[in-house]
C-alpha positions, 0 to 999 in steps of 0.5 A: 697647668693652671686649674681653670674652668673648661675651655670654651670654643665658639664659632664666629656666630657664637663668640659676641653673644658668649662674651656678652653673657659672661659680662652679664654675670660678671664671669672672669675669663681668660683669653687664649688662642690654642691654649698651649702657654696658659702656664706661662706668667702669673696664673690666671685666678682659679675657675676663670673660664677660657675663651679660645679662638681655635676654631677662628683659624683663617687667612682673610686677606693676603695682599702679596703686592702690599706684603700684608696679610689679614688673618683671624688670631686663632690661626696657628703661626706654623700654619700661617707661615706655611701659607705665606711660604707658598707665595714666597713671603714669611713673617719674620718672627721667631718667639720662644714656644712651649708647643703650637701658638695661634698668632694671636697668642703670640701677639698678646705675649709680645715676645720676639727672638733674635729675628728682632735685630732686623724686623723689629719687635712685634709691635712694629710688624702689627699695623691693623687690629680687631678686638672684642672687649669684655662687654662685647663690644667690637673695635678696630684699629690701623688698616690693611696697608702699611701707610694706613695706620689711623686711629688710636694705636691699639696695636701697641696698646694689645701687643704684650698685654697677656689678654688683660685688656681685651680679646684679639680676634684678628690682625694685619701684619706685615710680611717680607719676602723669603730670604733665598740665601742665608749663612750663620755663624758663630764668633768666638774669642775674648770678651773684649775683642767681641765686644769691639766686633759688636760695636763695628758691626752695628755702627760701620758694617755694610753687611746685611745682618738678619740676626746679631745676638749675644749667646752665653752657654756652659761658660762660654761667650760668643757672638752669633749672627746671620747674613742674608741675600738675594743671590749667592754671590752677594752672600759670598761677598758678605762672608768675605767682608765679614772675614776680613773685619775679624781681629786675628784672635777671633774664630769664625765658625759656621752654624746650621741654623734656620729661623724658627721659634725657640722650643722651650717646652722642656726648660725648667726656667724660661726667663725674658730678660731686658737691659739697656742696649749699651749696658749689655756688655756689663751683664755679660760680665757677671757671675750671676748669668754662670748658670744660665743659657742666654740669648741677648740681642747685641742691639736691642739689649732684649733677650731669653734665659733658660737653665736649671737654678734655684729661685734666689739665682733667678732673684739675683739676676732679676736684680742685676737686670734692674740694675742695669735699667732693664727687667726680668719676667719669668715665663716659665718656672719649675714645679714647686718654685714660687716667684713673681712673674713681673714686678710693679712698673713705675707706670703702675697707676697709669696701667691700672687706669687703662685696665679700668677703662677697658674692662671695668668689671676686671673680668679678663685674666684676673691677676695677670696685668703687665706692670702690676706685681701679681698676688700669686706667683708663678707656679709650674 
């Protein structure tokens, strides 16, 4: 874990004044939800204060008819899902987690899981946001209904910003009905046959695919998918259609899978990868993926890699991802391994200009600005 100053946990009445005090002293600080993922990514500057919103943990409004929920950013994702489930709804997000995480922390990291295939990414699910700038100024954008998204798109700007621009204090998100029935499968066979199936499912299939992703584990590549329906008859019909669409050499195996955050607490390496969707097949054919357990969205080209490897193997995989018009971000690294979490993006000058506008004194998450290569490498 990073060597940071003690955790600050202000209540709703103390928050703004505390941030203003930190600003008057030009003190560095790190926005945080529950504080369980501070070791991910580039390490914040030593002796930065950590400002946690763990006491800001309430659902403010659940408009079931509009399928939206407004929530304080410090509420744990698991607790929010439990509240929504009582009304037959949920947030279709399944990020990788190394322990409990606040909904604000999930949005600030901006890392999605397999459910992005149907529900899209986090940026598409946040429709309203409230934030606190480094000088204590509050701001709001978006609205509390899906069609009301007026104003500057702070939702997309703050999603995946790693706390570098502002402290997210409230969020309004789209909810969806809880699926009544679900079936999950792994399809195994030769890579060319699986690639053809992927193309057919994406371009020509009437199936209600909740999830479609590549899976590489122990040298074997398979295609994982899940089907959902409002009734068992519809699900049975989809299953029959899926079986009918398979080439003879492909093998359909049922999976015991429920959508939930991926627990990566014990993984030595956790990498976020992305390639151009049409180039994902090229990545699967590379020897560089051999040491890794890999899940990669069949439509998005986005996914995660975990495993035990040397830092030069991470660098090799990063080079291949970049050659396929993609990227590799190191979220978690083993003890003693030094490697940059991310490199410089082509838009680095614009990113740094936005940072100066939001945080002129460079107080927030020093050394942790996505798109700008950190001076300090990732350390466990």
